[in-house]
N, C-alpha and C positions, 0 to 999 in steps of 0.2 A: 322783756329780758335778756340783758346782755349777757350770754354765759361763752366763757372760755375754758375750752378742753385741754387739759396737760398732764402731763404724769406728775402722780405725788410720790411722796416721799414720805416715810414713815419714821419717826425719830424714836429710838426705844434707849430709855434710858436703866442701865443695870441698878436696879434698886426694888425694894419692894411694891410690887404692882407696874401697870405700865401706863404711859402716858403719849396722846396721841398730839402732834401738831399738824394745822391743817386737817381738820378732820375730814375723814370721806364719809358720805352718805351712804355708802354700799358696802361697806366693810361688813364682813361675814364674822359673826359673833359665834362663838361655840355654844352649842345646845347640846343637853340641859347646861346650864349655868355652871362652873367650877365653884365648888364648895369654898366660901370664905375661909382662909387660915386662921388660925386661932391666934389672935393679938396676946402678946404678954408685955407687961411695962416697960418703959424704954430704957434700959437700963447704960447702954451706952451713946455716945453723942458722937454725929458724923464729923464736928469740929476736930475730935481730939484722936479719930481714926482714919488712915489712910482710905483713899478712895479711887476706884480708878473706872473713868468713863469709857465706855465702849459704843460703837456707834455702830448698827446694822441696817442695811438696804433691802427693802423687801418690797414686790410689787402685789397691787393689792389685784382681788379677784376679777374685780370690774371698775374700768376707768372712769369713773363717775364721781366727780368733788368738784369743789369751789376753789378757784386761786385767786387769791387777791393779789392786786397789784402795789405798786409802791403808795400811790395814794389812798391813805386808809381812810375807811369809812366807819360809821358808828358799827357795824356788825364785824369788822375787821379784828382779829386778835393780836395780828402781828402789825405792829406800829410801824417797821422798818419796811417790809413788804419786797417786792419783785416790779422790774421793769416788764409790762408785758405787752406784745406788739397786739393791735387791734386792726392790723391789716386785713385780715381775711375773716372779721367777725361780722357777723350779720344779726339784723332784728328778726326774731322769729315770735309770731303772733300766735297763743296758745287757739286752738277752735272749740267747739263744743266737745263736751264730754261724751265718750261713745262706751256704752256700757255690753255687758256681752250679748244683749237681745240685737242692739243694732248691729255689732258684728258679727252675730252667727247670721241676720238679715243680709248682711252685706257678702256672706259668704254663698248662700244659697242664690242670690243674684248672680253671682259671678258662677256658681255650678250652672246654672240654667242657661247663662248666655253660652259657656263652654259644651253643654248640651245639644243646645240648638246649632251654633258651628259643627262639632262633631257630626249631627245628624245630618246636616244640608250636605258634609262632604261625603258621607257615606252615599246618602241619595244620589249626589253627583256620579260617584265613581260606580253606583250600580246602573244609573240611567245610560252612562257610558257604554257600560259592560254589555246593556241590554241592546243599546243602538246597535254596537259591533256585533254583537251575536246575530243581529236580524240580519244586518249586512252581508254578513259571512254566508247566511243560512242561503240568502239570495242569491249571493255569487255561486254557492256550491250548486243548489238547484239550476242556475243557469248553465253551469260545465255540465251539469247532469243530464241536460236536455241537450245540449249539444254532443254529447258523448253518444247518448242513445241513438240521436240522429245520425251519426257517423256509424253508428253499430248496424243500425237499420239498414243503410246505404249499402255497407257492406255484404251485410246478408243479403240483399236483394242483388246486388254485381254476382255473389258468390251462387246463388242459387240460377242465375241467368249462364253463368259461365260452365257451370256441370251440365247444363242442358246443352248448350252449345260446344264444348268439349267434353266429354264423359270420359270419364278414367275407369271409375270402380264398378262392380254389378251392383251398389246403390243407385248408381247415376243409370243405368240401364233401366233398371227395374223401374223407377220413376218416370223414365221415357215412356216404358213400357205400358205402364198404368196409366199415361193421360193420353196415349194413344188409344189406348181402349175407351177410355171416357169419349175422345173425339167424337170415335165411330159410333158410340151411341147416341150421341147427341146428333152426330149428322143422321145418322138412320132414322131416328124421330121425326127429323125433317121432309123426309122422304115422302109424298101422297101414297095413299094405301091400293089404289088399283090404276091400269093404264098403262098406255106407253112409256109415260113421264117416269113410272115407277121403277121401270126396266133401264130406262137409260140412266137414272138417279145412280142407282144401284149399280150400274158398270161403271160410273164414274167414282164412285166412292171406294169400289174394288182396285180400280186403278190407283186411285191417291194413296191408299192404303197401303199396296203394293209398293208402290214410289216409296214411301215413308218407310216401310221396313228395310228396304235396299238401302237406304240411307243410315238405319241405324247397323244392319250389319257391318255397313264401310266403317261407322265410327267405332264400334266394337274391333274390328281389326287395328283400326289404327290405336287404340287404347291400350290393345293387346303388345302393341310392337312398341309402345311408349314405355307401357311398365315393365316389359322385359330388360328393356334397354337399362331403366333406371335399377331393376334388380341386379341387372350382370355389374353395372358401374359401383352399385353400394356393396356386392361382393369383393371386387378388386380392392375397391379401397378399403375395406375390414382386414384384406390379407397382408395388406403392406402397413398395416399400422404395427408402431413399435410394441415390445411387449410391455406390460406395466409391473413392475416390481415394488413391493412394499419390504423396507428393511427392517430390522427388529426394532429400531429407534422411531419407528414410523414415515420416515420420509419415503417419497414417492420417486422411483427411478422409471423411466422412459428406454427401453433397450433395444436396440436395433440389432438383431441377429443375421447371420446369413441368408436365413429361409424369408425372414422380412424382405429383406433387399432384393431377393429374386423373385418374391410377389409382386412387389413392387416394379422390375423392370418387366416382368411378362404382362403386368397389367398396362403399362404404358406400350407396349409393342401391340395388345388388342385395339388399343384407342387410336393407336394411329393407323393400323390395319383397317380398322372400321372408317376411317375418315374418306371422304371423296375427294383424289386428288386428280387433276386433270392432266401435270406433268406426267410423262413416262418415266423420268429420271428419278423422279421423286418416289412412283410406286416401286420403281425398281430397286431403290435403296430398300424400302420398307419391307419388301421380298427379302432380298438377302440378309437383312436381321433376323428375320423369323425362319429361315433356312439357316443360318449358322446355330442358332437356338435350338431347332429340333433335329438337326443332323447327328447331333451325340447320342441320342437314343436308338436303336434298331427296334421299333415295333412295328405292329402293322398300322399303328393310326399314323406314327411318324413318317412310315414309306407312302401311305395314302396323302399325307399334306405334301409331301415332298413331289409327289408326281403332280399333285394340283397345282402347286406353285410354277413348277416346271413346263404345265403346258399354259398356265396365264401368261408366263414369259413369253414363250414362241407366239402367241396370238398376238400380243403386244408388238414382237418384232414385224409379225406380217400386217401390221395397220389394221387391227379391227378396234372398233370403236368401244366406249368404254359400256354402252348401253348393251352393247352386243354380248359382252362376257361380265353382266352384271351376275347371273347367276350363278358363275363361277366363281368370283368374287364372295358370294354368299356363303358358298360351301366351306371355300378357306378359311371363312371367317369362323363359320360354326365346328369347323374342325380344329382349329388353333382353339376355340374355346374349351372344347373338350381336352385338349391338350393340357390348357390353364387349369381346369377345375380338376385333375388327376392326380392325389398324392403322391404318383409314382413319379411324377416331373415336378411337381409343384409340392412341396411339403406342407406349407400353410393351407393348403385346399381340405387338409385332413378335418378340419373342426367345421367343413361344410359338406363332407360326404355322408351320402346315406346309411345309416345303421337298422337294421333289421329290429323290429320291436316286438315280433313275437317269441318274447322269451320262453311262452308255454309249450312250442313245437314239442320238444321230447317227452312231455308229459302226455302229449295227446298221442304219441305215437311209440309208447313207453315199450310193446312189444318186439320192436325190433332192436332195443339195446341190449349189448352184450354181456353188460355189468349185471343185468336183472333177470336170470333164467327163468325164474320161478313165475314171473309174471306171465309167461305164454302160457303156462299151465292153466292159470286162474281165467286167462283172458285170449283166446285163441285169436289169429288175426280174421279179419272178416273176408268177405267175396272182393270187396273192392281193395283190401290190401294186399290181396293174393296175385293181385297183378302185377306187383312190384318187386315181386317176391322171385 
């Protein structure tokens, strides 16, 4: 069937009723149908009256119609017709009729195909996610094994170092416990009687004595190292700038004259502690220390100045550094007392020792002048009468 789809035009004649030209198959009819008007006998004739022809153009609701060409056929009502181009026309052969059941079966089949593809895609994503999870988990445990191995090696190295170079009391406790365990194990290996037992005991005691001497030497070195660390930490803390918090929450680091002086004194102490081979460098350091100390006239400063003058005289006489090492240690110790005294270094006040026996007055209340009535209640004992 050759079908040509074109726009349809409806010609409406201004008269009783409506006439359609080129009838449209899908024209919407009003429902319910309008009531037929009451007809009366024709009393007037159109031939004797004036009539007006009006044309109205409307678009149908659906563009479905049959347009006739110029060559009329037996079903054509318009004998004139129009010229219609059939360039883009094509033959369409109608297929089998499809009822609602067939249409529903097609929809179900399409839905099944969609569900299969959707479930396949979901399964692929789940499998990919599971494979990635297994891969990540394997890498994680592999990294954990490497980390645990590294931690074990570091722990072993730490245990070895704390035995070779002990610094704290815990380290020495471990060494003494291991020494006792070794002594017990060696004692159990000694035979029960005979001269061999005495020789073995003497040898064990000699070894034990040697090990104890080694531990005592390590304890002295550890004490020296810990004291040096403590002094360095204290000098660094004294020289730190003050931290002030403003009302708006901003943090300021303020350097005061006290912190500046503490920094200078700490630098002098570190320079005085260094081992210097050149006499000129040592004399320069001693000169700086002398200029810093001679401002104050106290017993400590006078002693420090005398020691500095003595070392200078010995160096001018050509004495070696080894022979005056004890004198240098005395100077270093006196200067450290100078640095940690709040009288010379105000920042040292935060490290000053404060008495913690705040209940001292209550223990000796009978000596207080503002409570004479307590002397009557609790008279002084014989131990207290010695101080009266």
